[in-house]
Backbone as CSV, one residue per row, in Angstrom:
resi,resn,N_x,N_y,N_z,CA_x,CA_y,CA_z,C_x,C_y,C_z
1,MET,12.070,13.918,6.645,12.471,12.664,6.169,11.496,11.988,5.357
2,LYS,12.132,11.318,4.600,11.402,10.687,3.035,10.365,9.514,3.828
3,THR,9.526,9.289,3.020,8.447,8.005,3.395,9.484,7.009,2.792
4,GLN,8.619,5.620,3.053,9.564,4.517,2.554,9.162,4.486,1.052
5,LEU,8.010,5.108,0.419,7.362,5.199,-0.930,8.618,5.900,-1.669
6,GLU,8.772,7.204,-1.028,9.752,8.078,-1.487,11.052,7.618,-1.905
7,ASN,11.448,6.939,-0.849,12.550,6.509,-0.884,12.770,5.154,-1.787
8,ALA,11.627,4.210,-1.852,11.744,3.302,-2.892,11.641,3.903,-4.393
9,LEU,10.996,4.670,-4.561,10.875,5.448,-6.042,12.212,6.224,-6.506
10,ALA,12.985,6.753,-5.287,14.289,7.019,-5.717,15.194,6.016,-6.039
11,PHE,15.425,4.892,-5.550,16.095,3.720,-5.838,15.676,3.210,-6.888
12,ALA,14.331,3.134,-7.576,14.006,2.442,-8.734,14.453,3.539,-9.696
13,ASN,14.369,4.784,-9.378,14.700,6.002,-10.416,16.168,5.984,-10.662
14,ASN,17.066,5.207,-9.724,18.164,4.874,-10.532,18.596,3.502,-10.885
15,ASN,17.568,3.205,-11.377,17.659,1.378,-11.791,18.177,0.533,-10.935
16,VAL,17.487,0.572,-9.526,17.879,-0.279,-8.379,16.557,-1.037,-8.109
17,LYS,16.579,-2.256,-8.166,15.358,-3.109,-7.961,15.176,-3.076,-6.594
18,ILE,14.094,-3.060,-6.167,13.575,-3.360,-4.823,12.615,-3.902,-4.507
19,PHE,12.167,-4.340,-3.301,10.913,-5.081,-2.968,10.612,-4.811,-1.647
20,PRO,9.488,-5.389,-0.986,9.313,-4.967,0.376,9.416,-6.413,1.328
21,LEU,9.576,-5.711,2.564,9.666,-6.746,3.533,8.893,-6.619,4.747
22,SER,8.424,-7.614,5.703,7.466,-7.071,6.683,8.026,-6.113,7.571
23,TYR,7.067,-5.137,7.989,7.404,-4.264,9.123,8.444,-4.536,10.294
24,ASN,9.230,-3.922,10.299,10.432,-4.185,11.368,11.149,-5.634,11.451
25,SER,11.425,-5.616,10.185,11.933,-6.969,9.616,13.151,-6.741,8.815
26,LYS,14.215,-7.622,8.953,15.066,-7.114,7.758,15.267,-8.708,7.066
27,SER,14.254,-9.644,7.430,14.446,-10.743,6.300,12.981,-11.378,6.303
28,GLU,11.903,-10.916,6.999,11.004,-11.716,6.932,10.127,-11.177,5.377
29,GLN,9.919,-12.397,4.706,9.552,-12.154,3.174,7.969,-11.987,3.157
30,ILE,7.676,-11.019,2.128,6.338,-10.853,1.679,6.004,-11.526,0.481
31,LEU,7.015,-11.423,-0.385,6.831,-12.069,-1.741,7.169,-13.624,-1.743
32,SER,6.833,-14.266,-2.569,7.455,-15.618,-2.765,8.700,-15.764,-3.313
33,SER,9.296,-14.645,-4.076,10.723,-14.928,-4.686,10.909,-13.522,-4.892
34,TRP,12.005,-12.735,-3.738,12.150,-11.603,-3.794,13.226,-11.514,-5.252
35,LYS,13.841,-12.528,-5.410,15.079,-12.317,-6.537,14.463,-12.250,-7.926
36,ASN,12.948,-12.620,-8.164,12.138,-12.680,-9.055,11.182,-11.363,-9.267
37,GLU,10.756,-11.007,-8.214,9.714,-10.006,-8.039,10.351,-8.836,-7.640
38,ALA,11.458,-8.492,-7.191,12.201,-7.065,-7.181,12.199,-6.489,-8.483
39,THR,11.659,-5.281,-8.252,11.367,-4.264,-9.417,11.658,-2.775,-9.602
40,THR,11.691,-2.183,-10.633,11.806,-0.687,-10.602,10.502,-0.034,-11.016
41,ASP,9.606,-0.982,-11.398,8.393,-0.470,-11.856,7.255,0.326,-10.923
42,VAL,7.352,1.544,-11.283,6.701,2.664,-10.421,5.262,2.064,-9.879
43,ASN,4.438,1.454,-10.609,2.997,1.361,-10.151,3.199,0.141,-9.384
44,GLN,3.984,-0.979,-9.287,4.301,-1.792,-8.511,4.852,-1.414,-7.160
45,ILE,5.413,-0.490,-7.325,6.294,-0.130,-5.817,5.386,0.731,-5.218
46,ARG,4.664,1.683,-5.770,3.282,2.588,-5.260,2.228,1.030,-4.342
47,LYS,2.006,0.132,-5.152,0.994,-0.634,-4.557,1.763,-1.267,-3.128
48,TRP,2.833,-1.783,-3.485,4.011,-2.256,-2.282,3.853,-1.162,-1.157
49,PHE,3.980,0.140,-1.233,4.431,1.254,-0.333,3.652,2.266,0.142
50,GLU,2.398,2.228,-0.624,1.441,3.395,-0.364,0.699,2.727,0.741
51,ASN,0.446,3.682,1.946,-0.354,3.085,2.818,-0.096,1.853,3.699
52,THR,1.154,1.540,3.671,1.836,0.184,4.346,3.000,0.843,5.302
53,ASN,3.302,-0.185,6.111,4.279,-0.256,6.844,5.529,-1.156,6.466
54,CYS,5.696,-1.447,5.224,6.779,-2.433,4.966,7.916,-1.851,5.079
55,ASN,8.992,-2.453,5.340,10.190,-2.221,5.312,10.742,-2.286,3.609
56,LEU,11.847,-1.528,3.100,12.197,-1.298,2.084,13.558,-2.243,1.796
57,ALA,13.745,-2.866,0.815,14.907,-3.896,0.885,15.200,-3.710,-0.895
58,ILE,16.683,-3.644,-0.982,17.028,-3.541,-2.261,17.656,-4.846,-2.729
59,ARG,17.439,-5.387,-4.142,17.989,-6.586,-4.495,19.575,-6.124,-4.849
60,THR,20.377,-7.132,-4.092,21.989,-7.052,-4.789,22.418,-7.911,-5.677
61,GLY,23.364,-7.826,-6.165,24.125,-8.604,-7.355,24.166,-7.790,-8.506
62,ASN,24.687,-8.445,-9.641,24.892,-7.402,-10.899,25.470,-6.244,-10.459
63,GLY,26.883,-6.359,-9.689,27.647,-5.374,-9.333,27.297,-4.401,-8.311
64,LEU,26.187,-4.767,-7.467,25.882,-4.194,-6.391,26.047,-4.903,-5.107
65,ALA,26.785,-4.510,-4.257,27.070,-5.305,-3.012,26.709,-4.504,-1.632
66,VAL,26.496,-4.898,-0.624,26.088,-4.268,0.833,27.297,-4.858,1.896
67,ILE,27.334,-3.751,2.437,28.218,-4.173,3.781,27.319,-4.006,4.792
68,GLU,26.792,-4.645,5.786,26.155,-4.500,6.867,26.949,-4.455,8.312
69,VAL,27.000,-3.270,9.011,27.819,-3.162,9.983,26.569,-3.039,11.531
70,ASP,26.396,-4.065,12.363,25.683,-4.030,13.411,26.519,-3.686,14.551
71,VAL,26.206,-2.582,15.268,26.621,-1.953,16.457,26.263,-2.739,17.691
72,LYS,26.736,-3.628,18.274,26.075,-3.956,19.682,26.748,-3.001,20.967
73,ASN,25.613,-2.572,21.445,25.841,-2.048,22.897,26.993,-1.023,22.814
């Protein structure tokens, strides 16, 4: 299984901007503006995801859409 850092770098390598979220959260912000701070910059990604438990999020828009499916019970 890949680490969050490995996954983040893979997204960035495919020109998908990413940003961190608080551990075990889908929405708790770490950044002041994920829209402006999401990045493909490898150095920034390493700072965010090396030795942390942050969740990985991707910036949508510009032709990228996400469908979320929640399965209850």
